[in-house]
C-alpha positions in Angstrom: 15.7 4.7 28.9 15.1 7.8 26.7 16.0 8.1 23.1 16.7 11.5 21.4 17.9 12.8 18.2 19.7 16.1 17.6 16.3 17.7 17.1 14.2 15.6 19.5 11.3 18.1 19.6 10.7 18.1 16.0 7.6 16.6 14.5 6.9 16.2 10.7 5.9 13.7 8.3 9.4 12.2 8.1 10.6 12.7 11.7 9.6 11.3 14.9 9.0 13.0 18.3 11.3 11.0 20.5 10.2 13.1 23.6 6.7 11.8 23.6 6.1 9.8 26.8 3.6 7.6 24.9 6.2 6.8 22.3 8.9 6.1 25.0 6.8 3.1 26.1 7.4 1.6 22.7 11.0 2.6 22.2 12.0 1.4 25.7 11.3 -2.1 24.4 14.1 -1.7 21.8 17.8 -1.9 22.0 20.2 0.9 21.2 22.8 -0.3 18.7 25.9 1.2 17.1 27.3 0.0 13.7 30.6 1.1 12.3 30.7 2.6 8.8 30.9 0.1 5.9 29.0 -2.7 7.7 26.1 -4.7 6.2 23.0 -4.2 8.2 20.9 -6.6 6.3 21.2 -8.7 3.2 19.0 -9.8 0.3 17.0 -12.9 1.6 17.5 -12.2 5.3 14.5 -12.5 7.5 13.4 -9.2 9.2 13.1 -9.5 13.0 13.6 -5.9 14.0 12.2 -2.4 13.1 15.3 0.0 12.9 14.9 3.7 13.6 18.1 5.6 12.7 19.2 7.9 15.6 22.2 9.4 13.8 24.3 8.3 10.7 23.2 7.0 7.4 22.4 3.7 5.8 22.5 3.2 2.1 19.8 0.7 0.7 20.7 -0.9 -2.6 19.3 -3.6 -4.8 21.5 -6.0 -6.7 20.6 -7.9 -9.9 21.7 -11.4 -10.8 24.2 -9.9 -13.2 25.9 -7.9 -10.5 24.4 -4.6 -11.5 23.5 -2.3 -8.4 21.2 0.6 -7.8 20.9 2.8 -4.8 17.3 2.9 -3.8 17.5 5.5 -1.1 19.3 6.5 2.2 18.0 6.2 5.8 19.2 9.2 7.9 18.5 10.7 11.2 14.9 10.3 12.6 13.8 8.0 9.7 13.5 4.3 9.0 13.6 1.9 6.1 10.5 1.3 4.0 11.7 -2.2 2.9 12.0 -3.1 6.8 8.4 -2.0 7.3 7.2 -3.9 4.2 8.9 -7.0 5.3 7.6 -6.8 9.0 4.1 -6.1 7.8 4.1 -8.8 5.1 6.4 -11.3 6.9 8.7 -11.3 3.9 12.4 -11.6 3.4 14.6 -8.6 2.6 14.7 -7.9 -1.3 17.7 -5.6 -1.0 20.8 -4.8 1.1 21.6 -2.1 3.7 25.1 -0.8 4.4 26.1 1.9 6.7 27.9 4.9 5.0 28.8 6.3 8.3 28.9 5.1 11.9 25.3 4.7 12.6 23.3 4.6 15.8 19.8 3.1 15.6 16.9 1.7 17.9 16.3 -1.9 17.1 12.7 -2.6 18.0 11.7 -6.3 18.1 8.8 -7.5 15.9 6.5 -8.0 19.0 7.1 -4.4 20.1 6.6 -3.2 16.5 3.2 -5.0 16.2 2.2 -3.7 19.5 3.1 -0.1 18.5 1.2 -0.4 15.2 -2.0 -1.8 17.0 -2.0 0.5 20.1 0.1 3.6 19.7 -1.2 6.2 17.4 2.0 8.4 17.4 4.1 5.4 16.5 1.7 4.2 13.8 1.4 7.6 12.1 5.3 7.8 12.0 5.5 4.2 10.4 2.9 4.9 7.8 3.9 8.4 7.0 7.6 7.3 6.5 6.4 4.3 4.4 4.3 6.5 2.2 7.2 9.1 1.7 9.6 6.3 0.8 7.4 4.6 -1.5 6.7 7.8 -3.4 10.5 8.3 -3.7 10.9 4.8 -5.1 8.2 5.4 -7.7 10.1 8.6 -8.8 13.3 6.7 -8.9 11.6 4.0 -11.1 10.4 6.7 -13.4 13.8 8.3 -13.7 15.5 5.1 -14.5 13.0 3.8 -17.0 11.9 7.1 -18.7 14.6 9.7 -18.0 17.8 10.3 -20.2 20.8 8.9 -18.4 23.1 11.7 -19.6 20.9 14.3 -18.1 20.5 12.5 -14.9 24.2 12.1 -14.7 24.7 15.9 -15.3 22.2 16.7 -12.5 24.0 14.2 -10.1 27.4 15.9 -10.8 26.0 19.4 -10.1 24.0 18.3 -7.0 26.7 16.2 -5.4 29.9 18.2 -6.2 31.3 20.4 -3.3 31.6 24.2 -3.4 34.8 23.9 -5.6 33.0 21.6 -8.0 34.8 18.4 -6.9 33.3 15.0 -6.5 35.1 12.0 -5.0 33.4 9.0 -6.8 34.3 6.0 -8.9 32.6 5.3 -12.2 31.2 2.1 -10.5 29.8 4.2 -7.6 28.0 6.5 -10.0 26.7 3.6 -11.9 25.1 2.2 -8.7 23.6 5.6 -7.8 22.0 6.0 -11.2 21.0 2.4 -12.0 23.4 1.9 -15.0 26.5 0.0 -15.9 30.1 1.3 -15.2 30.9 1.1 -18.9 27.9 3.3 -19.9 28.8 5.9 -17.2 32.4 5.9 -18.3 31.4 6.6 -21.8 29.2 9.5 -20.8 31.8 11.0 -18.5 34.5 10.8 -21.2 32.1 12.7 -23.6 31.4 15.3 -20.8 35.2 15.6 -20.7 35.6 16.0 -24.3 32.9 18.9 -24.2 35.2 20.6 -21.6 32.5 20.3 -18.9 34.5 18.1 -16.5 38.0 16.8 -15.8 38.5 13.2 -14.8 41.1 11.9 -12.6 41.4 8.7 -10.5 38.4 8.4 -8.1 37.6 12.1 -8.7 35.6 14.5 -10.9 35.9 18.0 -11.3 33.1 20.2 -12.7 35.2 22.8 -14.6 32.2 24.3 -16.6 29.3 24.1 -14.2 27.3 26.5 -16.2 27.4 24.2 -19.3 26.5 21.3 -17.3 23.4 23.1 -15.8 22.3 24.2 -19.3 22.5 20.7 -20.5 20.7 19.3 -17.4 17.8 21.7 -18.0 17.1 19.9 -21.2 15.4 17.2 -19.1 
């Protein structure tokens, strides 16, 4: 069995060379799975039994507090894996967060025994695991700094600019934006209404239009 991504010959700190014969020995011990969009891959408190490498698609990883607040930690896309999965396998811990497919996702599910074997005996696999782990950990630290130290209104403006399409439209609810930015729906709604009063955006049901992108960019540069 041979696994490939759209760019199977690529090798970098965040991608894996699926064409390596040495690596195939490890991957052939896994199972190729396909999960529809909107499905929960793992839940908070679940035991981790498999190392998942996304071949194509996207998995959103989010944390949920006891009061119901959510924050999106990161997304796992083609050729990468989940830092929490790695941490749980190495530390024999339960998942502290939840993973949900945003699109139909194909992944390699590598059993714990094969994962341990790869870490101990396969240099290419070991390098990929720890490089990806380090990158994701760095991203989580950056997210923590943004949430705890950064101004939410500026982060929101940056998000609207980054995620809006070419015409400046963004399909998202206030609750979805709150989860992305680690805030509450009420706070996000208040900030959006303020942006609308400034004439920067126009709000409609489940949709936001950037009608003055230049003003949003000027404001976002204050951060």
